[in-house]
N, CA, C, O and the ligand as a Tripos MOL2 file, in Angstrom:
@<TRIPOS>MOLECULE
protein
  269   267    68     0     0
PROTEIN
NO_CHARGES

@<TRIPOS>ATOM
      1 N         123.1650   56.5610   76.9790 N.3       1 MET1
      2 CA        122.6230   57.7160   76.2650 C.3       1 MET1
      3 C         122.4900   58.8890   77.2210 C.2       1 MET1
      4 O         121.9950   58.7600   78.3410 O.2       1 MET1
      5 N         122.9350   60.0010   76.7550 N.am      2 GLN2
      6 CA        122.9130   61.1920   77.6010 C.3       2 GLN2
      7 C         122.0930   62.2910   76.9330 C.2       2 GLN2
      8 O         122.2480   62.5810   75.7470 O.2       2 GLN2
      9 N         121.2460   62.8700   77.7080 N.am      3 ILE3
     10 CA        120.4260   63.9690   77.1790 C.3       3 ILE3
     11 C         120.8220   65.2600   77.8820 C.2       3 ILE3
     12 O         120.6860   65.3950   79.0980 O.2       3 ILE3
     13 N         121.2930   66.1620   77.1240 N.am      4 ASN4
     14 CA        121.6420   67.4660   77.6900 C.3       4 ASN4
     15 C         120.5830   68.4850   77.3020 C.2       4 ASN4
     16 O         120.3410   68.7420   76.1230 O.2       4 ASN4
     17 N         119.9680   69.0510   78.3080 N.am      5 ILE5
     18 CA        119.0120   70.1320   78.0560 C.3       5 ILE5
     19 C         119.6490   71.4210   78.5660 C.2       5 ILE5
     20 O         119.7480   71.6470   79.7720 O.2       5 ILE5
     21 N         120.0670   72.2360   77.6510 N.am      6 SER6
     22 CA        120.6600   73.5040   78.0590 C.3       6 SER6
     23 C         119.6330   74.6090   77.8870 C.2       6 SER6
     24 O         119.0860   74.8270   76.8060 O.2       6 SER6
     25 N         119.3970   75.2890   78.9840 N.am      7 LYS7
     26 CA        118.4360   76.3790   78.9210 C.3       7 LYS7
     27 C         119.2050   77.6860   78.8150 C.2       7 LYS7
     28 O         119.8410   78.1290   79.7720 O.2       7 LYS7
     29 N         119.1420   78.2620   77.7010 N.am      8 SER8
     30 CA        119.8450   79.5160   77.5190 C.3       8 SER8
     31 C         118.8470   80.5770   77.0620 C.2       8 SER8
     32 O         117.7000   80.2820   76.7270 O.2       8 SER8
     33 N         119.3050   81.7680   77.0610 N.am      9 GLY9
     34 CA        118.4210   82.8490   76.6640 C.3       9 GLY9
     35 C         117.9210   83.6160   77.8490 C.2       9 GLY9
     36 O         118.2370   83.2920   78.9940 O.2       9 GLY9
     37 N         117.1480   84.6230   77.5830 N.am     10 ILE10
     38 CA        116.6830   85.5220   78.6280 C.3      10 ILE10
     39 C         115.2980   85.0960   79.0800 C.2      10 ILE10
     40 O         114.3960   84.9510   78.2550 O.2      10 ILE10
     41 N         115.1140   84.8940   80.3830 N.am     11 PRO11
     42 CA        113.7920   84.5120   80.8760 C.3      11 PRO11
     43 C         112.7720   85.6170   80.6250 C.2      11 PRO11
     44 O         113.0950   86.8030   80.6910 O.2      11 PRO11
     45 N         111.5660   85.2200   80.3440 N.am     12 ILE12
     46 CA        110.5240   86.1800   79.9560 C.3      12 ILE12
     47 C         110.2020   87.1290   81.1000 C.2      12 ILE12
     48 O         109.8900   88.2970   80.8680 O.2      12 ILE12
     49 N         110.2750   86.6290   82.3550 N.am     13 PHE13
     50 CA        109.9420   87.5220   83.4690 C.3      13 PHE13
     51 C         110.9410   88.6610   83.5930 C.2      13 PHE13
     52 O         110.5980   89.7520   84.0490 O.2      13 PHE13
     53 N         112.2160   88.3950   83.1730 N.am     14 ALA14
     54 CA        113.2210   89.4590   83.2180 C.3      14 ALA14
     55 C         112.8760   90.5500   82.2170 C.2      14 ALA14
     56 O         113.0430   91.7360   82.5020 O.2      14 ALA14
     57 N         112.3990   90.1550   81.0530 N.am     15 ILE15
     58 CA        112.0080   91.1350   80.0380 C.3      15 ILE15
     59 C         110.8180   91.9520   80.5180 C.2      15 ILE15
     60 O         110.7800   93.1710   80.3540 O.2      15 ILE15
     61 N         109.8440   91.2620   81.1130 N.am     16 VAL16
     62 CA        108.6600   91.9620   81.6270 C.3      16 VAL16
     63 C         109.0540   92.9250   82.7380 C.2      16 VAL16
     64 O         108.5770   94.0590   82.7820 O.2      16 VAL16
     65 N         109.9320   92.4680   83.6440 N.am     17 LEU17
     66 CA        110.3740   93.3160   84.7530 C.3      17 LEU17
     67 C         111.1020   94.5510   84.2360 C.2      17 LEU17
     68 O         110.8460   95.6650   84.6920 O.2      17 LEU17
     69 N         112.0110   94.3510   83.2830 N.am     18 LEU18
     70 CA        112.7420   95.4810   82.7160 C.3      18 LEU18
     71 C         111.8160   96.4320   81.9610 C.2      18 LEU18
     72 O         112.0210   97.6450   81.9760 O.2      18 LEU18
     73 N         110.7980   95.8820   81.3030 N.am     19 ALA19
     74 CA        109.8470   96.7280   80.5850 C.3      19 ALA19
     75 C         109.0790   97.6100   81.5670 C.2      19 ALA19
     76 O         108.8350   98.7850   81.2940 O.2      19 ALA19
     77 N         108.6990   97.0350   82.7150 N.am     20 ILE20
     78 CA        107.9800   97.8130   83.7320 C.3      20 ILE20
     79 C         108.8740   98.9120   84.2830 C.2      20 ILE20
     80 O         108.4380  100.0520   84.4470 O.2      20 ILE20
     81 N         110.1380   98.5660   84.5710 N.am     21 VAL21
     82 CA        111.0920   99.5650   85.0680 C.3      21 VAL21
     83 C         111.2910  100.6640   84.0310 C.2      21 VAL21
     84 O         111.3590  101.8450   84.3700 O.2      21 VAL21
     85 N         111.3830  100.2660   82.7680 N.am     22 PHE22
     86 CA        111.5890  101.2410   81.6970 C.3      22 PHE22
     87 C         110.3980  102.2020   81.5800 C.2      22 PHE22
     88 O         110.5820  103.4150   81.4820 O.2      22 PHE22
     89 N         109.2010  101.6610   81.5910 N.am     23 VAL23
     90 CA        108.0100  102.5040   81.4570 C.3      23 VAL23
     91 C         107.8800  103.4430   82.6510 C.2      23 VAL23
     92 O         107.5540  104.6190   82.4940 O.2      23 VAL23
     93 N         108.1390  102.9110   83.8510 N.am     24 PHE24
     94 CA        108.0720  103.7630   85.0380 C.3      24 PHE24
     95 C         109.1250  104.8680   84.9660 C.2      24 PHE24
     96 O         108.8330  106.0250   85.2700 O.2      24 PHE24
     97 N         110.3500  104.5140   84.5630 N.am     25 GLY25
     98 CA        111.4220  105.5060   84.4560 C.3      25 GLY25
     99 C         111.1170  106.5600   83.4160 C.2      25 GLY25
    100 O         111.3880  107.7440   83.6150 O.2      25 GLY25
    101 N         110.5500  106.1210   82.2980 N.am     26 LEU26
    102 CA        110.1850  107.0560   81.2360 C.3      26 LEU26
    103 C         109.1350  108.0480   81.7280 C.2      26 LEU26
    104 O         109.2120  109.2450   81.4530 O.2      26 LEU26
    105 N         108.1440  107.5200   82.4680 N.am     27 PHE27
    106 CA        107.1040  108.3910   83.0190 C.3      27 PHE27
    107 C         107.7000  109.3400   84.0490 C.2      27 PHE27
    108 O         107.3970  110.5330   84.0530 O.2      27 PHE27
    109 N         108.5560  108.8010   84.9320 N.am     28 PHE28
    110 CA        109.1720  109.5960   86.0010 C.3      28 PHE28
    111 C         109.9680  110.7510   85.4180 C.2      28 PHE28
    112 O         109.8210  111.8960   85.8470 O.2      28 PHE28
    113 N         110.8130  110.4460   84.4350 N.am     29 VAL29
    114 CA        111.7160  111.4580   83.8860 C.3      29 VAL29
    115 C         110.9800  112.3890   82.9220 C.2      29 VAL29
    116 O         111.2370  113.5920   82.9080 O.2      29 VAL29
    117 N         110.0750  111.8450   82.1250 N.am     30 GLY30
    118 CA        109.5420  112.6110   81.0250 C.3      30 GLY30
    119 C         108.1850  113.2460   81.2050 C.2      30 GLY30
    120 O         107.9070  114.2810   80.5990 O.2      30 GLY30
    121 N         107.3230  112.6520   82.0290 N.am     31 TYR31
    122 CA        105.9230  113.0750   81.9740 C.3      31 TYR31
    123 C         105.2800  113.4200   83.3060 C.2      31 TYR31
    124 O         104.2110  114.0300   83.3260 O.2      31 TYR31
    125 N         105.9020  113.0470   84.4230 N.am     32 ASP32
    126 CA        105.2220  113.2590   85.6970 C.3      32 ASP32
    127 C         105.0550  114.7480   85.9990 C.2      32 ASP32
    128 O         106.0120  115.5200   85.9360 O.2      32 ASP32
    129 N         103.8280  115.1320   86.3260 N.am     33 GLN33
    130 CA        103.5490  116.5220   86.7180 C.3      33 GLN33
    131 C         102.9400  116.5290   88.1170 C.2      33 GLN33
    132 O         102.0350  117.3130   88.4020 O.2      33 GLN33
    133 N         103.4390  115.6560   88.9830 N.am     34 GLY34
    134 CA        102.9210  115.5660   90.3400 C.3      34 GLY34
    135 C         102.0390  114.3630   90.5760 C.2      34 GLY34
    136 O         101.5100  114.1800   91.6720 O.2      34 GLY34
    137 N         101.8740  113.5280   89.5390 N.am     35 HIS35
    138 CA        100.9610  112.3910   89.6580 C.3      35 HIS35
    139 C         101.4170  111.3800   90.7020 C.2      35 HIS35
    140 O         100.6060  110.8580   91.4670 O.2      35 HIS35
    141 N         102.7380  111.1040   90.7310 N.am     36 ILE36
    142 CA        103.2320  110.0750   91.6510 C.3      36 ILE36
    143 C         103.0970  110.5410   93.0960 C.2      36 ILE36
    144 O         102.6150  109.7930   93.9460 O.2      36 ILE36
    145 N         103.5200  111.7730   93.3790 N.am     37 PHE37
    146 CA        103.4310  112.2760   94.7550 C.3      37 PHE37
    147 C         101.9880  112.5750   95.1590 C.2      37 PHE37
    148 O         101.6880  112.6520   96.3500 O.2      37 PHE37
    149 N         101.0920  112.7440   94.1830 N.am     38 SER38
    150 CA         99.6980  113.0250   94.5290 C.3      38 SER38
    151 C          99.0540  111.8500   95.2450 C.2      38 SER38
    152 O          98.0370  112.0160   95.9180 O.2      38 SER38
    153 N          99.6420  110.6520   95.1060 N.am     39 ILE39
    154 CA         99.1280  109.4930   95.8410 C.3      39 ILE39
    155 C          99.2300  109.7520   97.3380 C.2      39 ILE39
    156 O          98.3530  109.3670   98.1110 O.2      39 ILE39
    157 N         100.3210  110.4130   97.7340 N.am     40 VAL40
    158 CA        100.5470  110.6780   99.1570 C.3      40 VAL40
    159 C         100.0940  112.0770   99.5350 C.2      40 VAL40
    160 O          99.4470  112.2600  100.5650 O.2      40 VAL40
    161 N         100.4280  113.0740   98.7090 N.am     41 LEU41
    162 CA        100.2270  114.4700   99.0860 C.3      41 LEU41
    163 C          98.8940  115.0570   98.6130 C.2      41 LEU41
    164 O          98.4900  116.1290   99.0650 O.2      41 LEU41
    165 N          98.2180  114.3590   97.7110 N.am     42 GLY42
    166 CA         96.9470  114.8710   97.2240 C.3      42 GLY42
    167 C          97.1360  115.9770   96.2040 C.2      42 GLY42
    168 O          98.1420  116.0080   95.4950 O.2      42 GLY42
    169 N          96.1700  116.8880   96.1260 N.am     43 GLU43
    170 CA         96.1680  117.9540   95.1180 C.3      43 GLU43
    171 C          97.3890  118.8620   95.2160 C.2      43 GLU43
    172 O          97.8350  119.4290   94.2190 O.2      43 GLU43
    173 N          97.9250  118.9950   96.4280 N.am     44 GLN44
    174 CA         99.0700  119.8850   96.6290 C.3      44 GLN44
    175 C         100.2620  119.4840   95.7660 C.2      44 GLN44
    176 O         101.0680  120.3350   95.3910 O.2      44 GLN44
    177 N         100.3810  118.1890   95.4450 N.am     45 ALA45
    178 CA        101.5180  117.6950   94.6610 C.3      45 ALA45
    179 C         101.5390  118.3090   93.2710 C.2      45 ALA45
    180 O         102.6130  118.4970   92.6980 O.2      45 ALA45
    181 N         100.3540  118.6310   92.7100 N.am     46 PHE46
    182 CA        100.2950  119.2010   91.3640 C.3      46 PHE46
    183 C         100.7640  120.6580   91.3490 C.2      46 PHE46
    184 O         101.0720  121.2020   90.2890 O.2      46 PHE46
    185 N         100.8180  121.2870   92.5300 N.am     47 GLU47
    186 CA        101.3400  122.6560   92.6100 C.3      47 GLU47
    187 C         102.8180  122.6670   92.9850 C.2      47 GLU47
    188 O         103.5620  123.5440   92.5470 O.2      47 GLU47
    189 N         103.2480  121.6920   93.7950 N.am     48 ASP48
    190 CA        104.6560  121.6540   94.2140 C.3      48 ASP48
    191 C         105.5580  121.1880   93.0820 C.2      48 ASP48
    192 O         106.6370  121.7470   92.8800 O.2      48 ASP48
    193 N         105.1260  120.1600   92.3350 N.am     49 LEU49
    194 CA        105.8820  119.6570   91.1850 C.3      49 LEU49
    195 C         107.3250  119.2890   91.5320 C.2      49 LEU49
    196 O         108.2560  119.6940   90.8350 O.2      49 LEU49
    197 N         107.5080  118.5260   92.6020 N.am     50 TYR50
    198 CA        108.8650  118.1880   93.0350 C.3      50 TYR50
    199 C         109.6090  117.3810   91.9760 C.2      50 TYR50
    200 O         110.7570  117.6920   91.6560 O.2      50 TYR50
    201 N         108.9680  116.3490   91.4280 N.am     51 ILE51
    202 CA        109.6610  115.5050   90.4510 C.3      51 ILE51
    203 C         109.9220  116.2830   89.1710 C.2      51 ILE51
    204 O         110.9550  116.1030   88.5260 O.2      51 ILE51
    205 N         108.9830  117.1500   88.8060 N.am     52 HIS52
    206 CA        109.1890  117.9820   87.6280 C.3      52 HIS52
    207 C         110.4200  118.8750   87.7950 C.2      52 HIS52
    208 O         111.2450  118.9870   86.8880 O.2      52 HIS52
    209 N         110.5330  119.5060   88.9610 N.am     53 GLU53
    210 CA        111.6840  120.3670   89.2100 C.3      53 GLU53
    211 C         112.9780  119.5660   89.2390 C.2      53 GLU53
    212 O         114.0150  120.0210   88.7570 O.2      53 GLU53
    213 N         112.9040  118.3650   89.8130 N.am     54 LEU54
    214 CA        114.0990  117.5210   89.9000 C.3      54 LEU54
    215 C         114.5940  117.1130   88.5170 C.2      54 LEU54
    216 O         115.7980  117.1150   88.2600 O.2      54 LEU54
    217 N         113.6780  116.7660   87.6360 N.am     55 THR55
    218 CA        114.0700  116.2140   86.3330 C.3      55 THR55
    219 C         113.9820  117.2490   85.2200 C.2      55 THR55
    220 O         114.0900  116.9000   84.0450 O.2      55 THR55
    221 N         113.7880  118.5080   85.5700 N.am     56 HIS56
    222 CA        113.5170  119.5290   84.5620 C.3      56 HIS56
    223 C         114.6140  119.6320   83.5000 C.2      56 HIS56
    224 O         114.3330  119.5930   82.3020 O.2      56 HIS56
    225 N         115.8650  119.7640   83.9470 N.am     57 ASP57
    226 CA        116.9600  119.9180   82.9980 C.3      57 ASP57
    227 C         117.1280  118.6630   82.1540 C.2      57 ASP57
    228 O         117.4490  118.7380   80.9680 O.2      57 ASP57
    229 N         116.9060  117.4990   82.7840 N.am     58 MET58
    230 CA        117.0040  116.2460   82.0460 C.3      58 MET58
    231 C         115.9250  116.1760   80.9660 C.2      58 MET58
    232 O         116.1760  115.6770   79.8690 O.2      58 MET58
    233 N         114.7380  116.6690   81.2690 N.am     59 ARG59
    234 CA        113.6680  116.6810   80.2720 C.3      59 ARG59
    235 C         114.0510  117.5210   79.0660 C.2      59 ARG59
    236 O         113.8570  117.1080   77.9230 O.2      59 ARG59
    237 N         114.5910  118.6940   79.3260 N.am     60 HIS60
    238 CA        114.9770  119.5550   78.2160 C.3      60 HIS60
    239 C         116.0960  118.9310   77.4070 C.2      60 HIS60
    240 O         116.0810  118.9680   76.1770 O.2      60 HIS60
    241 N         117.0740  118.3520   78.1100 N.am     61 ALA61
    242 CA        118.2130  117.7390   77.4280 C.3      61 ALA61
    243 C         117.7690  116.5530   76.5890 C.2      61 ALA61
    244 O         118.3270  116.2960   75.5230 O.2      61 ALA61
    245 N         116.7580  115.8270   77.0720 N.am     62 ALA62
    246 CA        116.3100  114.6340   76.3660 C.3      62 ALA62
    247 C         115.2370  114.9610   75.3150 C.2      62 ALA62
    248 O         114.8390  114.0900   74.5410 O.2      62 ALA62
    249 N         114.7750  116.2090   75.2920 N.am     63 GLY63
    250 CA        113.8280  116.6090   74.2660 C.3      63 GLY63
    251 C         112.3790  116.3360   74.5960 C.2      63 GLY63
    252 O         111.5360  116.3650   73.7000 O.2      63 GLY63
    253 N         112.0610  116.0710   75.8500 N.am     64 PHE64
    254 CA        110.6540  115.9040   76.2110 C.3      64 PHE64
    255 C         109.9550  117.2610   76.2030 C.2      64 PHE64
    256 O         110.5720  118.2640   76.5600 O.2      64 PHE64
    257 N         108.7060  117.3160   75.8130 N.am     65 PRO65
    258 CA        107.9720  118.5770   75.8810 C.3      65 PRO65
    259 C         107.7860  118.9870   77.3480 C.2      65 PRO65
    260 O         107.4250  118.1740   78.1990 O.2      65 PRO65
    261 N         108.0400  120.2450   77.6070 N.am     66 CYS66
    262 CA        107.9790  120.6870   79.0020 C.3      66 CYS66
    263 C         107.1630  121.9650   79.1130 C.2      66 CYS66
    264 O         106.0910  121.9740   79.7190 O.2      66 CYS66
    265 N         107.6680  123.0340   78.5300 N.am     67 HIS67
    266 CA        106.9410  124.2940   78.5860 C.3      67 HIS67
    267 C         107.4060  125.1880   77.4580 C.2      67 HIS67
    268 O         106.9180  126.3100   77.3190 O.2      67 HIS67
    269 ZN        111.1260  123.2160   81.1500 Zn       68 ZN68
@<TRIPOS>BOND
     1     1     2 1
     2     2     3 1
     3     3     4 2
     4     3     5 am
     5     5     6 1
     6     6     7 1
     7     7     8 2
     8     7     9 am
     9     9    10 1
    10    10    11 1
    11    11    12 2
    12    11    13 am
    13    13    14 1
    14    14    15 1
    15    15    16 2
    16    15    17 am
    17    17    18 1
    18    18    19 1
    19    19    20 2
    20    19    21 am
    21    21    22 1
    22    22    23 1
    23    23    24 2
    24    23    25 am
    25    25    26 1
    26    26    27 1
    27    27    28 2
    28    27    29 am
    29    29    30 1
    30    30    31 1
    31    31    32 2
    32    31    33 am
    33    33    34 1
    34    34    35 1
    35    35    36 2
    36    35    37 am
    37    37    38 1
    38    38    39 1
    39    39    40 2
    40    39    41 am
    41    41    42 1
    42    42    43 1
    43    43    44 2
    44    43    45 am
    45    45    46 1
    46    46    47 1
    47    47    48 2
    48    47    49 am
    49    49    50 1
    50    50    51 1
    51    51    52 2
    52    51    53 am
    53    53    54 1
    54    54    55 1
    55    55    56 2
    56    55    57 am
    57    57    58 1
    58    58    59 1
    59    59    60 2
    60    59    61 am
    61    61    62 1
    62    62    63 1
    63    63    64 2
    64    63    65 am
    65    65    66 1
    66    66    67 1
    67    67    68 2
    68    67    69 am
    69    69    70 1
    70    70    71 1
    71    71    72 2
    72    71    73 am
    73    73    74 1
    74    74    75 1
    75    75    76 2
    76    75    77 am
    77    77    78 1
    78    78    79 1
    79    79    80 2
    80    79    81 am
    81    81    82 1
    82    82    83 1
    83    83    84 2
    84    83    85 am
    85    85    86 1
    86    86    87 1
    87    87    88 2
    88    87    89 am
    89    89    90 1
    90    90    91 1
    91    91    92 2
    92    91    93 am
    93    93    94 1
    94    94    95 1
    95    95    96 2
    96    95    97 am
    97    97    98 1
    98    98    99 1
    99    99   100 2
   100    99   101 am
   101   101   102 1
   102   102   103 1
   103   103   104 2
   104   103   105 am
   105   105   106 1
   106   106   107 1
   107   107   108 2
   108   107   109 am
   109   109   110 1
   110   110   111 1
   111   111   112 2
   112   111   113 am
   113   113   114 1
   114   114   115 1
   115   115   116 2
   116   115   117 am
   117   117   118 1
   118   118   119 1
   119   119   120 2
   120   119   121 am
   121   121   122 1
   122   122   123 1
   123   123   124 2
   124   123   125 am
   125   125   126 1
   126   126   127 1
   127   127   128 2
   128   127   129 am
   129   129   130 1
   130   130   131 1
   131   131   132 2
   132   131   133 am
   133   133   134 1
   134   134   135 1
   135   135   136 2
   136   135   137 am
   137   137   138 1
   138   138   139 1
   139   139   140 2
   140   139   141 am
   141   141   142 1
   142   142   143 1
   143   143   144 2
   144   143   145 am
   145   145   146 1
   146   146   147 1
   147   147   148 2
   148   147   149 am
   149   149   150 1
   150   150   151 1
   151   151   152 2
   152   151   153 am
   153   153   154 1
   154   154   155 1
   155   155   156 2
   156   155   157 am
   157   157   158 1
   158   158   159 1
   159   159   160 2
   160   159   161 am
   161   161   162 1
   162   162   163 1
   163   163   164 2
   164   163   165 am
   165   165   166 1
   166   166   167 1
   167   167   168 2
   168   167   169 am
   169   169   170 1
   170   170   171 1
   171   171   172 2
   172   171   173 am
   173   173   174 1
   174   174   175 1
   175   175   176 2
   176   175   177 am
   177   177   178 1
   178   178   179 1
   179   179   180 2
   180   179   181 am
   181   181   182 1
   182   182   183 1
   183   183   184 2
   184   183   185 am
   185   185   186 1
   186   186   187 1
   187   187   188 2
   188   187   189 am
   189   189   190 1
   190   190   191 1
   191   191   192 2
   192   191   193 am
   193   193   194 1
   194   194   195 1
   195   195   196 2
   196   195   197 am
   197   197   198 1
   198   198   199 1
   199   199   200 2
   200   199   201 am
   201   201   202 1
   202   202   203 1
   203   203   204 2
   204   203   205 am
   205   205   206 1
   206   206   207 1
   207   207   208 2
   208   207   209 am
   209   209   210 1
   210   210   211 1
   211   211   212 2
   212   211   213 am
   213   213   214 1
   214   214   215 1
   215   215   216 2
   216   215   217 am
   217   217   218 1
   218   218   219 1
   219   219   220 2
   220   219   221 am
   221   221   222 1
   222   222   223 1
   223   223   224 2
   224   223   225 am
   225   225   226 1
   226   226   227 1
   227   227   228 2
   228   227   229 am
   229   229   230 1
   230   230   231 1
   231   231   232 2
   232   231   233 am
   233   233   234 1
   234   234   235 1
   235   235   236 2
   236   235   237 am
   237   237   238 1
   238   238   239 1
   239   239   240 2
   240   239   241 am
   241   241   242 1
   242   242   243 1
   243   243   244 2
   244   243   245 am
   245   245   246 1
   246   246   247 1
   247   247   248 2
   248   247   249 am
   249   249   250 1
   250   250   251 1
   251   251   252 2
   252   251   253 am
   253   253   254 1
   254   254   255 1
   255   255   256 2
   256   255   257 am
   257   257   258 1
   258   258   259 1
   259   259   260 2
   260   259   261 am
   261   261   262 1
   262   262   263 1
   263   263   264 2
   264   263   265 am
   265   265   266 1
   266   266   267 1
   267   267   268 2
@<TRIPOS>SUBSTRUCTURE
     1 MET1         2 RESIDUE 1 A MET
     2 GLN2         6 RESIDUE 1 A GLN
     3 ILE3        10 RESIDUE 1 A ILE
     4 ASN4        14 RESIDUE 1 A ASN
     5 ILE5        18 RESIDUE 1 A ILE
     6 SER6        22 RESIDUE 1 A SER
     7 LYS7        26 RESIDUE 1 A LYS
     8 SER8        30 RESIDUE 1 A SER
     9 GLY9        34 RESIDUE 1 A GLY
    10 ILE10       38 RESIDUE 1 A ILE
    11 PRO11       42 RESIDUE 1 A PRO
    12 ILE12       46 RESIDUE 1 A ILE
    13 PHE13       50 RESIDUE 1 A PHE
    14 ALA14       54 RESIDUE 1 A ALA
    15 ILE15       58 RESIDUE 1 A ILE
    16 VAL16       62 RESIDUE 1 A VAL
    17 LEU17       66 RESIDUE 1 A LEU
    18 LEU18       70 RESIDUE 1 A LEU
    19 ALA19       74 RESIDUE 1 A ALA
    20 ILE20       78 RESIDUE 1 A ILE
    21 VAL21       82 RESIDUE 1 A VAL
    22 PHE22       86 RESIDUE 1 A PHE
    23 VAL23       90 RESIDUE 1 A VAL
    24 PHE24       94 RESIDUE 1 A PHE
    25 GLY25       98 RESIDUE 1 A GLY
    26 LEU26      102 RESIDUE 1 A LEU
    27 PHE27      106 RESIDUE 1 A PHE
    28 PHE28      110 RESIDUE 1 A PHE
    29 VAL29      114 RESIDUE 1 A VAL
    30 GLY30      118 RESIDUE 1 A GLY
    31 TYR31      122 RESIDUE 1 A TYR
    32 ASP32      126 RESIDUE 1 A ASP
    33 GLN33      130 RESIDUE 1 A GLN
    34 GLY34      134 RESIDUE 1 A GLY
    35 HIS35      138 RESIDUE 1 A HIS
    36 ILE36      142 RESIDUE 1 A ILE
    37 PHE37      146 RESIDUE 1 A PHE
    38 SER38      150 RESIDUE 1 A SER
    39 ILE39      154 RESIDUE 1 A ILE
    40 VAL40      158 RESIDUE 1 A VAL
    41 LEU41      162 RESIDUE 1 A LEU
    42 GLY42      166 RESIDUE 1 A GLY
    43 GLU43      170 RESIDUE 1 A GLU
    44 GLN44      174 RESIDUE 1 A GLN
    45 ALA45      178 RESIDUE 1 A ALA
    46 PHE46      182 RESIDUE 1 A PHE
    47 GLU47      186 RESIDUE 1 A GLU
    48 ASP48      190 RESIDUE 1 A ASP
    49 LEU49      194 RESIDUE 1 A LEU
    50 TYR50      198 RESIDUE 1 A TYR
    51 ILE51      202 RESIDUE 1 A ILE
    52 HIS52      206 RESIDUE 1 A HIS
    53 GLU53      210 RESIDUE 1 A GLU
    54 LEU54      214 RESIDUE 1 A LEU
    55 THR55      218 RESIDUE 1 A THR
    56 HIS56      222 RESIDUE 1 A HIS
    57 ASP57      226 RESIDUE 1 A ASP
    58 MET58      230 RESIDUE 1 A MET
    59 ARG59      234 RESIDUE 1 A ARG
    60 HIS60      238 RESIDUE 1 A HIS
    61 ALA61      242 RESIDUE 1 A ALA
    62 ALA62      246 RESIDUE 1 A ALA
    63 GLY63      250 RESIDUE 1 A GLY
    64 PHE64      254 RESIDUE 1 A PHE
    65 PRO65      258 RESIDUE 1 A PRO
    66 CYS66      262 RESIDUE 1 A CYS
    67 HIS67      266 RESIDUE 1 A HIS
    68 ZN68       269 GROUP 0 **** ****
């Protein structure tokens, strides 16, 4: 008698990992106003807006509210 156990399908940790990457990417591209760099640069990051400037055209193209 032979028992074959085939494990197929997507592991749950892969879905969780991709969901985290997706949420981070969505925040990075669509909503960051200096929050990420403020961890390192402090209040100055909210005036420099490096990520905002980097992703500005992408935000408009993707329809995110900007200004
Ligand atoms: Zn804009």
